[in-house]
N, C-alpha and C positions, 0 to 999 in steps of 0.2 A: 614895789608892792603892787599887786594886781588890783584893778578897780573892784569895788564891792558889788555884791548883789543888793539891790534896793528893794526893800519889802514895803509894800503900800497897804495902809489900813485907813479906815474912815473914822474910827472911834478910839478914844484913848485907852479903853480897857483892852481892845485888840492889840494896840501898840505895846502895852505893858507885857502882854503874853509873848509877842514877837521878839522884843528886844533881848539882847544878851551880848555875847562876844562875837564879832566877826563881820557884820555888814551894817547897812544903814537903813533905818526905819523912817519912812515919811508918813506922818499921820495928818491928814487934812480932809476937809469936807469937799463935797462934789464941786462946788463953785470955785474953790481955791486950789484944788489938787493939781491941776495941770501946771500952774505956775510954780508950786512948791516942788513938784517932781522935776521940772526943767531946771530949777535952781540947784537941786541936789546933783543932777547929772553934770551940770556945768562946773560945780565945785570939785567933785570927786570922780566923775566918770561912773560907769556902771558895766558890770558883766552881763546883767540881765535884770529883769523886774519880776517880782512876785506879788500878785494881788492876794492878800491874806486876810481872813477875818470871817465875818458872818454874812449870811444871805437869807433872803426870804424864800421859803419853799414854794414851788409852783406846781409840782406833781402831787396829786392826792396820794396820801399814804406814806409819804416821806416824813420821817419823824425828826424832831429837834435832836441835834448832835450828829446828823448824817453828813459825812464829807462829800463834797462835789468837786471833782477835778474837771476843769473845762478843756475840751478839745477845740471849742470855738466860742468866741464872745460875740454876741449879737448886740451891736451898737444901736439901741432902739431910738435915741434922739437923731441918729443919722439913717433913718429908714431901714433899721435892722441890718445895717452893713455887717458882713461877716469878717471877723478877725481871727485867724488861726493862731493858737498858742504853739509853743515849742513842742513838737511831737516827742522829742527825746525826754524833755522834762516831764511832760504830762504822763507819758508811759512809765517813767521811773516812779513817779508818785503813785500811780494807779497800781503798779505791782507791789509797792511797799504797803499800800493800804487796800487790801483785797475787798473790804466792804464799801469802799468809796464808789460813787457813781461817776462814770466818765460820760459827760453830757454837756450840752450847750448851757451857757450862762447868759442871761440877758442883763445888759447894762442899762440902767434907768436914771433919770435925773431927779426923781422924787420917790419917796417911800411908797411901796405898794401895800396898802393898809388893809383893805377889806378882802374877804374871801371871794367876793364877786370880781373884784379887780384882778386878783391873782389868777382866777380861772380865765378871765378874758385875756390876760397877758400870756398864759400858757397856750390858749387856742391860737393866738397870733404868732407866737414865737416857737413853741415847742420846747422851750428851755426848761431845765430842771429847777433853776433857782434864779433869783435876781438880786443884784446889789448896785450900789451907786458909785463904785470906783473902778470896776474892772474894765469898762469900755474906755475910760480915760487912760488907764494904764496901757491898754492895747493901742490907743492912738499915739501915745508918746513912744512906746516901744517901736512901733512901725516907723515913726518919723526918724528915729535914731538907728534903725536897723538892729535892734536888740532883741534877743529871745525873751519871752515872757511866759508865765504860767499863772493860772488861777487855781487857788486851793481855798475853798470856802466851806463853812459849816452852816447847815440850816439852823436858824434860830427860831423861826415861827413857821408852822406848817401851813400848807395851802388851804386847808379847811377852816382855819381860824382867823377871824378878824381881830386886829389889835384894838384894844379899848382906848378911848380918848386919853385916859391918864398916862398911857405908855408914851404917847406922842407929846403930851404936855410936859413930860419929864425929860425931854431931850432938848438940850440947848443947841444953838446954831453951830457950835464947835464940836458937837457929838458927846459932850459930857452930860452928866445926869443932874437934873434940876429937881431936887426932892420937894421943894416948896411948890413947884408946878404940879407935881403928882398929887400932893395933899390938897391943893386948891381944886383940882379936877375931881378928886374923890369926894370932897365936901359938897360939890355941886351935884354929884351923881354917885352916891354910895353903892348903888347896885352893880357897878362895874368892878367892885373889889374882887369877886371870885375870878373874873377874867384876868385881872391884873396879877393875881397870885399865880395863875397858870403861866402868864408871860414870864414871871420871875423863875418859875421852875424850868421852863424851856430854856431861858438864858443860862441857868446853871448847868444844864446838860451840854449846851453849846460851848460854854467856857471849858468844861472838863475835856471835851473832845478836842478843842483847840490846843490845850496844854499838851495833850498826848500827841496830837498830830504835828505840832511844831517840832518835836524831836525827830519825827520821821522825815519831815521836810529838810531839816538840818542835815541829816545823814545823807539823804538822796541828792541834794544839790551841792553839798560839799562846801569846804572852806568856811564853815560856820553859818549861822542863820540868826539874824538879829544883831544889833549893836546899839550905839547911842541912838535915841529916837528924837526926832524933831517935830515940832508942831503939837506936842502934847500939852 
């Protein structure tokens, strides 16, 4: 049996969309992801790695639900070091998803929350989107000589700042803390309209991910998704 493709996500809802029959899903947060990914490769090997899930938009005008396929990952914690993705995999996904952007993705170690911070990161990097896992996937892939690709859906647009309740609702493992959201809303009810917009944006991103997962499965072959770990 050939080694699996390992699909990497940072949040449990992303892993639930990715998993299915065929490959291995690693779901872990930024600070534990490298160890979890190394352990998965040591156990089962890997044909390649896929960074799959959501990302924050950095280009003004890019709407939630927009797919971004990276040709380069900019490792911002390592002075924006450039890591090229698999040209064959990225081109295959781009052809299969004509509406997807083929652009740089910035890997960051903390969420980019405000519109001002997103604009600053865009000026610094020129990347279309940012996430907290792709640069770690790139590091591990390069260390093992494995092909990798990044397929991410924009969940929050560049022009919009996330309300405090959205961050209060995120546990350290990426799962949702409803009580944290309610506490934040109780302290500042005026953020409710912004929080509802976040929910609408997340719904669009989820639908795009469910559709795009089938495309990624067809293009990369041998199935996409399997039992997930770290959820």
